[in-house]
C-alpha positions as CSV (number, residue, x, y, z in Angstrom):
1,M,-7.5,28.0,-85.4
2,T,-4.2,29.6,-84.3
3,F,-5.9,31.4,-81.4
4,F,-7.4,28.2,-80.1
5,K,-4.0,26.4,-80.3
6,F,-2.5,29.3,-78.3
7,V,-5.2,29.1,-75.6
8,F,-4.9,25.3,-75.5
9,A,-1.1,25.5,-75.1
10,M,-1.5,28.0,-72.3
11,F,-4.1,25.9,-70.6
12,L,-1.8,22.9,-70.7
13,S,1.2,24.8,-69.4
14,F,-0.7,26.3,-66.5
15,L,-2.4,23.1,-65.6
16,P,0.1,22.0,-63.0
17,G,-0.1,25.4,-61.4
18,M,-3.9,25.1,-61.2
19,I,-3.6,21.6,-59.7
20,G,-1.0,22.9,-57.3
21,L,-3.3,25.6,-56.0
22,L,-5.5,22.9,-54.6
23,V,-2.7,22.1,-52.1
24,T,-0.4,25.0,-52.2
25,P,-1.3,28.2,-50.4
26,I,-1.2,31.3,-52.7
27,S,1.4,32.7,-50.4
28,T,3.6,30.2,-48.7
29,G,3.2,32.5,-45.6
30,Q,-0.2,30.9,-45.1
31,N,1.1,27.3,-44.7
32,A,1.9,26.4,-41.1
33,W,3.8,23.2,-42.0
34,Y,6.0,25.0,-44.6
35,N,6.6,28.0,-42.2
36,A,7.7,25.6,-39.4
37,L,10.5,24.2,-41.6
38,N,14.0,25.5,-41.6
39,H,14.8,27.0,-45.0
40,S,17.9,27.9,-47.0
41,A,19.1,31.5,-46.7
42,L,18.5,31.7,-50.4
43,T,14.7,31.0,-50.2
44,P,12.8,33.8,-51.8
45,A,9.7,35.4,-50.4
46,G,6.4,33.7,-51.1
47,W,5.3,36.2,-53.7
48,V,8.4,35.5,-55.8
49,F,7.4,31.9,-56.3
50,S,4.0,33.0,-57.6
51,F,5.5,35.5,-59.9
52,V,8.2,33.3,-61.3
53,W,5.9,30.3,-61.8
54,T,3.5,32.5,-63.7
55,V,6.2,33.7,-66.0
56,L,7.6,30.1,-66.5
57,Y,4.3,28.6,-67.3
58,F,3.7,31.3,-69.8
59,L,7.1,30.7,-71.4
60,I,6.7,27.0,-71.7
61,G,3.2,27.6,-73.0
62,I,4.6,29.8,-75.8
63,A,7.2,27.1,-76.4
64,L,4.5,24.4,-76.8
65,F,2.6,26.8,-79.1
66,L,5.7,27.2,-81.3
67,I,6.0,23.5,-81.6
68,M,2.3,23.1,-82.4
69,Q,2.6,25.9,-85.1
70,H,5.8,24.6,-86.7
71,P,5.2,22.8,-90.0
72,N,6.1,19.1,-90.0
73,N,8.5,19.5,-92.9
74,G,11.7,19.3,-90.9
75,G,11.7,15.6,-90.7
76,Y,11.2,15.5,-86.9
77,S,8.1,14.0,-85.5
78,K,6.2,16.1,-82.9
79,A,5.2,13.0,-81.0
80,N,8.3,13.0,-78.7
81,P,8.0,16.7,-77.8
82,Y,4.3,16.3,-77.0
83,I,4.9,13.1,-74.9
84,L,7.7,14.7,-73.0
85,F,5.7,17.9,-72.4
86,A,2.8,15.8,-71.0
87,I,5.1,13.8,-68.8
88,N,6.7,17.0,-67.6
89,I,3.4,18.6,-66.8
90,I,2.4,15.5,-64.8
91,F,5.6,15.5,-62.8
92,N,5.2,19.3,-62.2
93,A,1.8,18.7,-60.7
94,L,2.9,15.7,-58.7
95,W,5.7,17.8,-57.1
96,S,3.1,20.2,-55.5
97,L,0.9,17.3,-54.4
98,A,3.9,15.5,-52.8
99,F,5.6,18.6,-51.2
100,F,2.6,20.7,-50.0
101,G,-0.3,18.2,-50.2
102,A,1.4,15.2,-48.6
103,E,4.1,17.1,-46.8
104,L,6.7,14.7,-48.1
105,P,9.8,16.7,-49.2
106,E,11.8,13.5,-49.8
107,V,9.3,12.1,-52.2
108,A,9.0,15.6,-53.8
109,L,12.7,15.7,-54.4
110,I,12.6,12.4,-56.2
111,I,9.7,13.7,-58.4
112,L,11.7,16.9,-58.9
113,T,14.6,14.9,-60.2
114,A,12.4,13.2,-62.7
115,L,10.9,16.6,-63.6
116,I,14.3,18.1,-64.3
117,V,15.3,15.1,-66.4
118,T,12.1,15.2,-68.5
119,A,12.4,19.0,-68.8
120,I,15.9,18.6,-70.3
121,F,14.7,15.9,-72.7
122,M,11.7,18.0,-73.6
123,A,13.9,21.1,-74.3
124,R,16.2,18.9,-76.4
125,S,13.2,17.6,-78.4
126,F,12.0,21.2,-78.8
127,F,15.4,22.2,-80.2
128,R,15.1,19.9,-83.1
129,I,11.9,21.6,-84.2
130,S,12.2,25.1,-82.9
131,H,15.3,26.8,-81.5
132,A,13.1,29.5,-80.0
133,A,11.0,26.9,-78.2
134,F,14.1,25.4,-76.8
135,W,15.4,28.8,-75.5
136,L,12.0,29.5,-73.9
137,T,12.4,26.3,-71.7
138,V,15.9,27.2,-70.5
139,P,14.7,29.5,-67.6
140,Y,12.3,26.8,-66.6
141,I,15.1,24.3,-66.3
142,V,17.3,26.7,-64.4
143,W,14.4,27.4,-61.9
144,L,13.8,23.7,-61.5
145,M,17.5,23.3,-60.6
146,F,17.1,26.1,-58.0
147,A,14.0,24.4,-56.7
148,F,16.0,21.2,-56.4
149,Y,18.5,23.0,-54.2
150,L,15.7,24.6,-52.1
151,N,13.9,21.2,-51.7
152,G,17.1,19.5,-50.9
153,M,18.0,22.1,-48.3
154,I,14.7,21.7,-46.6
155,I,15.4,18.0,-46.3
156,Y,18.9,18.6,-45.0
157,L,18.0,21.3,-42.5
158,N,15.0,19.5,-41.1
């Protein structure tokens, strides 16, 4: 049963990335619209995005797995962490659809704001159940804030 919980947690955490692949080129170098935009000097190479998102999805998958595995004897319901995780995953997928699919960086920035807020609330709800799960979400939140900067700079520079 533990193995299937782990696989399920990984599937859920990678789901926005799989959805994003429908509209996001594997390498941003293959996207004419994206390449035509002015970017921040801090924008990493396309392969960095793929690598970082793979690591982050893995980390939040482990965090979800830790929540799933934790016994319900701490007095905290797992409903909030699960709901916040689901909302977060939805916003994560919507960002790719808005930014790369619809080519609407302004809308994507609004979605990214909601994504950051839900990620913070999700991490906080994880902390009540598993400190390790919380710490596994911190790099995700930091990267989302960097993504906010990059998204905002695209709007500003274009």
